[in-house]
Structure formats: structure tokens, C-alpha cells
C-alpha positions in Angstrom: 34.9 -44.2 26.7 33.4 -41.0 25.4 30.0 -40.8 27.0 29.0 -37.9 24.7 29.1 -40.2 21.7 27.8 -43.3 23.2 24.1 -42.2 23.5 24.3 -41.0 19.9 25.6 -44.4 18.7 22.8 -46.2 20.6 20.2 -43.7 19.4 21.4 -44.3 15.8 21.3 -48.0 16.3 17.8 -47.9 17.8 16.6 -45.7 14.9 18.0 -48.3 12.4 16.2 -51.1 14.3 13.0 -49.1 14.3 13.4 -48.4 10.5 13.9 -52.2 9.9 10.9 -53.1 12.0 8.8 -50.6 10.0 10.1 -52.2 6.8 9.1 -55.6 8.1 5.7 -54.4 9.0 5.2 -52.8 5.6 6.4 -55.9 3.9 4.0 -58.1 6.0 1.1 -55.7 5.2 2.0 -55.9 1.5 2.2 -59.7 1.5 -1.1 -59.9 3.3 -2.7 -57.5 0.8 -1.3 -59.5 -2.1 -2.5 -62.8 -0.6 -6.0 -61.4 0.2 -6.4 -60.2 -3.4 -5.1 -63.4 -4.9 -7.5 -65.8 -6.5 -5.7 -69.0 -7.4 -6.3 -70.5 -10.7 -8.1 -73.8 -10.7 -5.6 -76.6 -11.0 -6.2 -79.9 -12.6 -4.1 -81.7 -10.1 -2.7 -81.2 -6.7 0.9 -81.5 -7.7 1.1 -78.0 -9.3 -0.8 -76.5 -6.3 1.7 -78.2 -3.9 4.6 -76.9 -6.0 3.3 -73.3 -5.8 2.8 -73.7 -2.0 6.4 -75.0 -1.7 7.7 -72.0 -3.6 5.7 -69.7 -1.3 7.1 -71.5 1.8 10.6 -71.2 0.5 10.2 -67.5 -0.2 8.8 -67.0 3.3 11.7 -69.0 4.8 14.2 -66.8 2.9 12.5 -63.6 4.2 12.5 -65.0 7.8 16.2 -65.9 7.5 17.0 -62.4 6.2 15.1 -60.8 9.1 16.8 -63.1 11.6 20.3 -62.2 10.2 19.5 -58.5 10.4 18.3 -58.8 13.9 21.4 -60.8 14.9 23.7 -58.2 13.3 21.9 -55.4 15.1 22.1 -57.2 18.4 25.8 -57.7 17.9 26.3 -54.0 17.1 24.3 -53.1 20.2 26.4 -55.5 22.4 29.6 -53.9 21.0 28.3 -50.4 21.7 27.3 -51.4 25.3 30.7 -53.2 25.8 32.7 -50.3 24.4 
């Protein structure tokens, strides 16, 4: 193992992790800002309100799954670097 390149690989990986975490933080802040400024239209029935809530929940679940996949991929890369 070439120890001269190992820290660089780890540093690059950690920089990528930090960048992803910043993106997540920025996205969270943007979503919070959008939700804070959002005034829902009055609905005549609860069915349409529940459908909108379900769409929002599905969107949040997809974003969570994406972050979890990215974190797992980064953890696998870090493990491979440490094992290498």
C-alpha cells in the first residue's frame, strides 16, 4: 500500500462527504423556507388535502432514500480505502 496516496484518497472522500452534507443542509433549509412561506389553499374536502400530504410524504421518503444510498456508497468507499 502506498501511504503517500492513502491520506489523499481519504481526504478526497471526506471532502465529498462534507460537500454532500452541505447539500443536504442547503436542501433542508430550502424545503423549510418553502414550507414556511406556503399557505395552503382552502380545500372543500379532506381527501384532496390528504392526497397532497401523501405526495409530500412520498417526496420526503424518496429524498431520504437517496441520502441513505449516498451515505452507504460513501461508507463502502471509505471501508475499501481503509482495507486497501
